N, C-alpha and C positions, 0 to 999 in steps of 0.2 A: 724151761727148756736150759739145756747146759751144752754149750759147744766151745771150742778154743775162740779167744778173742784176739785181735791184732789192733795196735795202737793208730788211730787215723793221723796221718801225716798234718802238721801244722795245727794240731788242736790243743797243744797246750796253752793253758792260761794260769797266770799265777793269781793270788788272792789279791783282792782290792787294797791297795795301800792303806786305806783309811776304814776299812770294813773288819768287821769280826765275825765270825760264825756262832749262831747262837744255838742251833740244833739241826739235827737232819729234818729234810723236807718229809711231809707228809706223805706216806706211801700211797694213799688214796687219792691225793689232789691231782686235778688233771693238768695235762701238759701238753701244747700243742708245737711241732717242731716241722722244720722244712729241711729235707735232705736233698744234696744236690747230687747229681750223678754224672759219671764221666761222658764224654761226647767227642766226637772229631774236633781235631784242633780248628779254631775259628782263624780266618785270615787277617793278617796285619793290615796295616793301612796303605801299604804299597802292593798288595795283591786281592784287591776287594774284586767281586764279580764284576763283569762289564756290563751286566744288566742287572735291574732291580728284581730282586727274589720276592716270589708271592711267599705267604706264610707256608704253605704246604711245601713250597720247594724249599725254604729255609729248614723245616723240619724234615726233609729227607737228606739234606746234604749235612746238618750241622746238629740233628736234634739228637736225644739220648736213643739207645738201641732198644726196641721193645722186649728183647729177650733178657735185658738187664733188669727191666722195671717188672716184669713177671717175675724173676728170681728172688729180688729186693721184696716184693709184695708178699711171695711166699713165705719168706724168712721173717720179715716183720710181724705178720699175722702167728706165726709160731710163737712168739714172745708177747702176744696178746695184745699187739698194736693194731690201729685201724687206719688203714691208708684213705684217707678222706678226697685227695685230688691228685692226679698224677699229670705233668705236661710234658710231651716228650720235646716239644720246641724249646722250653726254658731248662731242660734236663733237671726237672725238680718233682718232688713228692710232697705233699702235707700229711703229716702222718700225727696221730694225736694217741693218747693212752693215759694210763696212770702213771704217777713218778715210780712206783713200785716195777712196772712194765719196762720204761724207760732205763732204770737202773739195769734191768736184766739185760737189756739189749745193749746199751752204750755204755754202762759202768761209769757214770759220772760223778757219783758221790754227791749226790744234790744237798744243799743245805738252804736253811734261810740265814741271810747276813744282815747286817745291820751297819750303815755308815750314816754319817752326819747329814749328806746332803740328800739322800734318796730314803732314808729311813729302812724298814725290812724290805727285803727281797730274795728271790730265788737264786740261787749262783751255784758255782762251781768251781775247782781249782784241780790242776792238773790236766791230764791227757783224757779225751774219749776213745773209747775203744769201741771197735763194730765185729761182729761176728765175720769170722776167717773167711767165709763163703763169699763176704761182699768186700774183701779187698779188692783194690782196683776199681769197683764199680761206684762205691760210696765215695765222694771226695769231699763231703761236709755235711755237719749236722748243726742246725742253727737255731735257737730259741730255747735252748735249756737253762742258759743264762740270761736274767733279767737285769743283770746289772746295767746302769746307764753308761753309756759310752760316748756322749756328746754332750758339752754344755756349752749355753750362749755365753758371749764373752759380755759381760757387764761394764758399763761405764761408770765409772766411781763418781759419786755425787758430787763431791768438791771439784771436779773436773769437766763435768757435764756441761756447764753453762760456756766455758771455753770452748769446749769441742764444739756446741752448737752454733757458736758467734762465728764461726768459720765456714758454716753451711750456707752457701748463698742460693736462693730458689731459682730455678730456670723458669723463663717465660718461654710462650710458643716460639717468638724470635730467636731466642737461644739456642731452641731445640732445632729449628730450621739451619740455623748457621753450623752447628756443630755437626750436624748429619747430611750438610751438602744438598739440602732438598733441592730438586729442579726449579729453576727461574719460576715458571708458570705457577707451579704449585706453591712456591713460597710466596711470591707475590699475592695470590688469591686468600691465603691463609695468614698473611700478614696484618695485625692490627692496624688501623689507620693512624692510631695517636698512642704515644707511652700511656694515657690515661685509661684507654680501653683494653689495655692487654690481658686484664684478668676476666674480660667478658668475651674472649674467643670461645667458641663452641669445641667441647673436646671431638665432638663428631666430624669436625673439620680436618683437625692435627693429627688425632690418633691413628686412623689408618694409615697414614703418612710415616709416622713413626714407626710403627710396625713393619712397613713395607720396605724399610731402608735400615732396620735394626742391623744388617748385617754388615753396616759400613761401620759401625762403632768399633774402635780399637780395644784390642782386647788386652 
């Protein structure tokens, strides 16, 4: 199917700085994406509902519109894509299909890239385009690009001993004092002597920690 396409807002993605494109993605390779849809404006912290909403109420007030979903399903199927799951409540659709079908629907110019950290992965650069009939309905397409976006911060081996030496383990008594446990509970769970502090049962103090976690300064 061929129809006018429009750029999806905020979808532009630059090439990864340490990656290079090796080749185009295999047209027959499977791809699964999540599509986000428009919906009513969610309330900010100053205008939250006075009563807790049920899932059904939340879906009715803030979920995606059913006619938007039906239109999107019809158009995606015309491009050879399969709609695997729809959630009005989360305003999302899970859609799958071959790379060739994704190219026709979203024109992402998928390729296989290689970087030092990740090795080979499927990625893209530039913007995503969507069928013009879905302009204003589809707000995001996620999953086309498999580049790694988060990295664990490593502690250099040379500095690790110094960092670890500054870490002081906490005893149950320390936790009681830090979280300001009620005196009766603190007395019941405090070990009788410094030498027995490691023998206190987790069953005794862990429920207390959980129940008072909200007092921890953030």
